[in-house]
TILUM-95207 format. One record per atom (N, C-alpha, C): residue in three letters; residue number from 0; atom name; x, y, z. Coordinates in pm, 1 decimal, padded with zeros to 6 digits. Atoms other than C-alpha are relative to their C-alpha. Example, Ala and Ser with C-alpha at 12.3 -4.5 7.8 and 13.67 -1.06 7.14 Angstrom:
ALA/0/N/00089.0/-00119.0/00000.0 $
ALA/0/CA/01230.0/-00450.0/00780.0 $
ALA/0/C/00090.0/00120.0/00000.0 $
SER/1/N/-00082.0/-00119.0/-00006.0 $
SER/1/CA/01367.0/-00106.0/00714.0 $
SER/1/C/-00077.0/00109.0/00073.0 $
***
This chain:
MET/0/N/00107.2/-00030.3/-00094.1 $
MET/0/CA/25639.6/01538.2/04913.7 $
MET/0/C/-00028.8/00149.8/-00006.3 $
SER/1/N/00034.3/-00141.3/00011.4 $
SER/1/CA/25450.2/01867.2/04895.3 $
SER/1/C/00005.0/00068.5/00135.9 $
THR/2/N/-00001.0/-00077.4/-00123.2 $
THR/2/CA/25482.0/02141.9/05150.7 $
THR/2/C/-00141.3/00045.2/00031.1 $
ASP/3/N/00131.9/-00051.8/-00037.3 $
ASP/3/CA/25188.0/02289.1/05340.8 $
ASP/3/C/-00041.2/00113.2/-00092.1 $
SER/4/N/00030.3/-00112.4/00088.6 $
SER/4/CA/25210.9/02598.4/05122.1 $
SER/4/C/-00049.3/-00049.3/-00135.5 $
ASN/5/N/00043.4/00055.4/00128.1 $
ASN/5/CA/25185.5/02395.3/04802.9 $
ASN/5/C/-00136.7/-00064.6/00012.0 $
GLN/6/N/00129.9/00063.3/-00021.2 $
GLN/6/CA/24892.6/02199.9/04946.8 $
GLN/6/C/-00108.9/00106.6/00008.4 $
SER/7/N/00098.5/-00107.8/-00009.8 $
SER/7/CA/24710.9/02526.1/05031.4 $
SER/7/C/-00033.9/00054.4/-00137.3 $
LYS/8/N/00024.6/-00051.4/00134.2 $
LYS/8/CA/24752.0/02647.0/04675.0 $
LYS/8/C/-00084.7/-00097.1/-00081.7 $
LYS/9/N/00075.8/00099.3/00074.9 $
LYS/9/CA/24612.0/02320.8/04537.9 $
LYS/9/C/-00146.6/-00002.5/00041.2 $
THR/10/N/00136.7/00009.7/-00049.5 $
THR/10/CA/24300.3/02332.7/04756.4 $
THR/10/C/-00070.5/00134.8/00006.5 $
ALA/11/N/00058.8/-00133.6/-00007.3 $
ALA/11/CA/24241.0/02708.6/04743.2 $
ALA/11/C/-00098.2/00022.2/-00114.1 $
ASP/12/N/00092.1/-00043.9/00104.2 $
ASP/12/CA/23955.6/02861.8/04549.8 $
ASP/12/C/00085.6/00056.7/-00113.2 $
PRO/13/N/-00085.0/-00044.5/00111.3 $
PRO/13/CA/24104.6/02919.9/04201.5 $
PRO/13/C/00011.5/00152.2/-00013.5 $
ILE/14/N/-00006.2/-00146.1/00013.4 $
ILE/14/CA/24019.4/03291.2/04210.7 $
ILE/14/C/00110.7/00058.6/00087.8 $
LEU/15/N/-00101.2/-00051.7/-00091.5 $
LEU/15/CA/24265.1/03335.0/04498.5 $
LEU/15/C/00140.7/-00010.2/-00056.7 $
THR/16/N/-00132.4/00015.3/00059.4 $
THR/16/CA/24556.6/03226.9/04281.1 $
THR/16/C/00011.0/00068.9/-00135.9 $
MET/17/N/-00002.5/-00075.6/00126.5 $
MET/17/CA/24462.3/03436.6/03975.4 $
MET/17/C/00072.0/00132.7/00020.8 $
SER/18/N/-00050.9/-00136.2/-00009.5 $
SER/18/CA/24627.0/03766.9/03895.1 $
SER/18/C/-00117.8/00089.1/00039.4 $
GLU/19/N/00108.6/-00089.6/-00041.6 $
GLU/19/CA/24429.7/04062.4/04028.7 $
GLU/19/C/-00088.6/00037.9/-00118.7 $
GLU/20/N/00077.9/-00035.9/00119.3 $
GLU/20/CA/24323.8/04161.0/03676.2 $
GLU/20/C/-00094.8/-00113.4/-00039.7 $
GLU/21/N/00084.7/00115.9/00033.1 $
GLU/21/CA/24195.7/03809.3/03605.4 $
GLU/21/C/-00113.5/-00015.5/00100.7 $
ALA/22/N/00101.2/00014.5/-00105.2 $
ALA/22/CA/24013.4/03797.8/03938.2 $
ALA/22/C/-00109.9/00104.9/-00014.8 $
LEU/23/N/00099.6/-00106.0/00015.7 $
LEU/23/CA/23841.1/04132.6/03878.4 $
LEU/23/C/-00089.4/-00026.4/-00120.5 $
ASP/24/N/00080.4/00036.7/00118.0 $
ASP/24/CA/23730.2/04022.2/03531.6 $
ASP/24/C/-00096.0/-00113.6/00033.7 $
TYR/25/N/00081.9/00114.4/-00040.3 $
TYR/25/CA/23601.9/03696.6/03677.7 $
TYR/25/C/-00116.3/00045.7/00088.2 $
LEU/26/N/00104.9/-00050.3/-00089.0 $
LEU/26/CA/23409.7/03880.7/03950.9 $
LEU/26/C/-00106.2/00077.4/-00077.6 $
LYS/27/N/00095.0/-00075.7/00083.1 $
LYS/27/CA/23250.7/04109.8/03690.8 $
LYS/27/C/-00092.8/-00096.4/-00073.9 $
LYS/28/N/00081.5/00099.4/00071.3 $
LYS/28/CA/23133.0/03807.3/03490.4 $
LYS/28/C/-00098.5/-00068.2/00094.4 $
ILE/29/N/00087.7/00062.8/-00099.4 $
ILE/29/CA/22991.6/03645.2/03804.6 $
ILE/29/C/-00113.9/00095.1/00036.2 $
ALA/30/N/00102.8/-00098.7/-00034.1 $
ALA/30/CA/22807.0/03966.9/03894.7 $
ALA/30/C/-00102.3/00013.2/-00112.4 $
GLU/31/N/00091.5/-00008.5/00114.5 $
GLU/31/CA/22660.4/03988.9/03544.6 $
GLU/31/C/-00091.8/-00121.9/-00005.3 $
GLN/32/N/00081.0/00122.1/00000.9 $
GLN/32/CA/22543.0/03627.8/03562.5 $
GLN/32/C/-00099.9/00000.4/00115.6 $
ASP/33/N/00090.1/-00007.6/-00115.2 $
ASP/33/CA/22397.7/03680.6/03909.9 $
ASP/33/C/-00115.9/00095.4/-00027.2 $
ALA/34/N/00105.6/-00096.3/00033.1 $
ALA/34/CA/22205.0/03985.8/03785.3 $
ALA/34/C/-00101.6/-00062.9/-00095.6 $
LYS/35/N/00090.4/00069.2/00093.5 $
LYS/35/CA/22061.9/03777.4/03500.0 $
LYS/35/C/-00085.8/-00102.2/00073.9 $
ASN/36/N/00074.4/00099.7/-00077.4 $
ASN/36/CA/21964.0/03500.4/03740.8 $
ASN/36/C/-00106.5/00065.7/00087.4 $
CYS/37/N/00097.7/-00073.6/-00080.5 $
CYS/37/CA/21792.9/03752.8/03967.7 $
CYS/37/C/-00115.8/00047.2/-00087.2 $
ALA/38/N/00103.2/-00050.1/00090.9 $
ALA/38/CA/21605.0/03901.2/03671.6 $
ALA/38/C/-00097.2/-00110.8/-00038.8 $
VAL/39/N/00085.1/00114.4/00033.5 $
VAL/39/CA/21474.0/03555.9/03578.0 $
VAL/39/C/-00099.9/-00025.9/00113.2 $
GLN/40/N/00085.9/00021.2/-00116.7 $
GLN/40/CA/21331.3/03535.5/03930.1 $
GLN/40/C/-00085.2/00122.9/00031.7 $
GLY/41/N/00078.2/-00120.8/-00020.8 $
GLY/41/CA/21176.8/03881.5/03898.3 $
GLY/41/C/00059.3/00096.3/00101.2 $
ILE/42/N/-00068.9/-00087.2/-00095.5 $
ILE/42/CA/21432.5/04048.7/04123.7 $
ILE/42/C/00098.3/00086.6/-00077.2 $
GLU/43/N/-00090.8/-00090.2/00070.4 $
GLU/43/CA/21610.0/04356.2/03992.8 $
GLU/43/C/00117.6/00035.1/00090.5 $
MET/44/N/-00123.0/-00029.1/-00073.7 $
MET/44/CA/21969.0/04378.1/04116.1 $
MET/44/C/00100.6/00061.6/-00096.2 $
PRO/45/N/-00100.5/-00061.7/00086.9 $
PRO/45/CA/22219.4/04621.0/03965.2 $
PRO/45/C/00130.1/-00081.2/-00000.9 $
VAL/46/N/-00126.0/00073.6/00014.4 $
VAL/46/CA/22531.9/04451.4/03832.7 $
VAL/46/C/00107.1/00060.7/00090.0 $
GLU/47/N/-00104.5/-00066.4/-00078.7 $
GLU/47/CA/22750.7/04711.1/04006.0 $
GLU/47/C/-00011.7/-00033.3/00149.0 $
ALA/48/N/00019.1/00034.2/-00141.5 $
ALA/48/CA/22597.8/04636.8/04347.8 $
ALA/48/C/00045.8/-00143.3/00027.4 $
LEU/49/N/-00043.9/00139.0/-00015.0 $
LEU/49/CA/22653.3/04264.7/04300.9 $
LEU/49/C/00151.6/-00010.2/-00010.7 $
TYR/50/N/-00145.2/-00000.1/00018.5 $
TYR/50/CA/23008.1/04328.1/04177.9 $
TYR/50/C/00069.9/00049.5/00126.7 $
GLN/51/N/-00061.7/-00055.0/-00121.0 $
GLN/51/CA/23090.6/04542.1/04482.7 $
GLN/51/C/-00007.3/-00099.6/00115.7 $
SER/52/N/00015.3/00101.4/-00104.3 $
SER/52/CA/22956.7/04270.9/04712.9 $
SER/52/C/00099.9/-00114.0/-00020.1 $
HIS/53/N/-00096.2/00106.6/00030.8 $
HIS/53/CA/23163.5/04002.8/04539.1 $
HIS/53/C/00143.3/00048.5/00022.5 $
LEU/54/N/-00133.8/-00056.4/-00015.2 $
LEU/54/CA/23468.1/04231.2/04540.1 $
LEU/54/C/00039.7/00008.9/00147.4 $
GLU/55/N/-00027.7/-00009.9/-00143.3 $
GLU/55/CA/23443.7/04294.7/04914.1 $
GLU/55/C/00031.2/-00138.1/00058.8 $
SER/56/N/-00022.3/00136.8/-00047.4 $
SER/56/CA/23417.6/03922.4/04984.6 $
SER/56/C/00134.2/-00053.6/-00050.7 $
TYR/57/N/-00126.3/00045.4/00059.4 $
TYR/57/CA/23706.4/03846.0/04746.7 $
TYR/57/C/00119.6/00061.4/00072.8 $
ARG/58/N/-00114.4/-00066.6/-00064.9 $
ARG/58/CA/23935.5/04102.4/04911.4 $
ARG/58/C/00026.4/-00056.6/00139.0 $
LYS/59/N/-00017.8/00059.7/-00132.9 $
LYS/59/CA/23873.7/03955.8/05257.3 $
LYS/59/C/00060.8/-00139.3/-00011.6 $
ARG/60/N/-00050.9/00135.9/00019.0 $
ARG/60/CA/23931.7/03600.2/05135.8 $
ARG/60/C/00143.4/00002.5/-00051.2 $
LYS/61/N/-00134.7/-00010.9/00056.8 $
LYS/61/CA/24239.7/03705.3/04937.3 $
LYS/61/C/00100.6/00040.6/00107.1 $
ALA/62/N/-00089.7/-00042.8/-00107.5 $
ALA/62/CA/24391.5/03882.8/05238.3 $
ALA/62/C/00030.4/-00116.9/00094.1 $
SER/63/N/-00020.5/00117.3/-00086.0 $
SER/63/CA/24341.6/03571.2/05451.8 $
SER/63/C/00088.9/-00102.9/-00068.7 $
PHE/64/N/-00079.0/00096.3/00077.2 $
PHE/64/CA/24482.5/03347.5/05179.1 $
PHE/64/C/00146.0/00044.4/-00006.7 $
ASP/65/N/-00136.9/-00051.2/00009.6 $
ASP/65/CA/24787.7/03570.0/05130.9 $
ASP/65/C/00071.9/-00007.9/00134.1 $
ALA/66/N/-00060.5/00008.0/-00132.8 $
ALA/66/CA/24847.7/03582.1/05506.8 $
ALA/66/C/00040.8/-00143.8/00031.4 $
MET/67/N/-00033.0/00140.8/-00023.9 $
MET/67/CA/24837.6/03202.6/05525.3 $
MET/67/C/00119.9/-00042.9/-00084.0 $
GLN/68/N/-00112.7/00035.1/00086.2 $
GLN/68/CA/25083.6/03178.3/05235.9 $
GLN/68/C/00130.9/00054.5/00055.9 $
GLY/69/N/-00118.7/-00062.1/-00056.1 $
GLY/69/CA/25325.1/03403.8/05425.0 $
GLY/69/C/00051.0/-00067.0/00126.1 $
GLU/70/N/-00040.4/00066.2/-00124.8 $
GLU/70/CA/25338.0/03179.9/05731.6 $
GLU/70/C/00116.0/-00093.5/-00020.9 $
***
């Protein structure tokens, strides 16, 4: 039978269980794709601005996830 902690890891967003280096690379790729998608729609968004937004969201989610894992 799995513990609550193991269940949380199984249902968590995969980025939350990646190493920090992997997560940052993943966020950069997402920001680049988002910038391309915006450009297709005629909206100019700098990759760095999108990356910073994704990074801020990731850090909040990661802190919450880590806190729940420590319970």
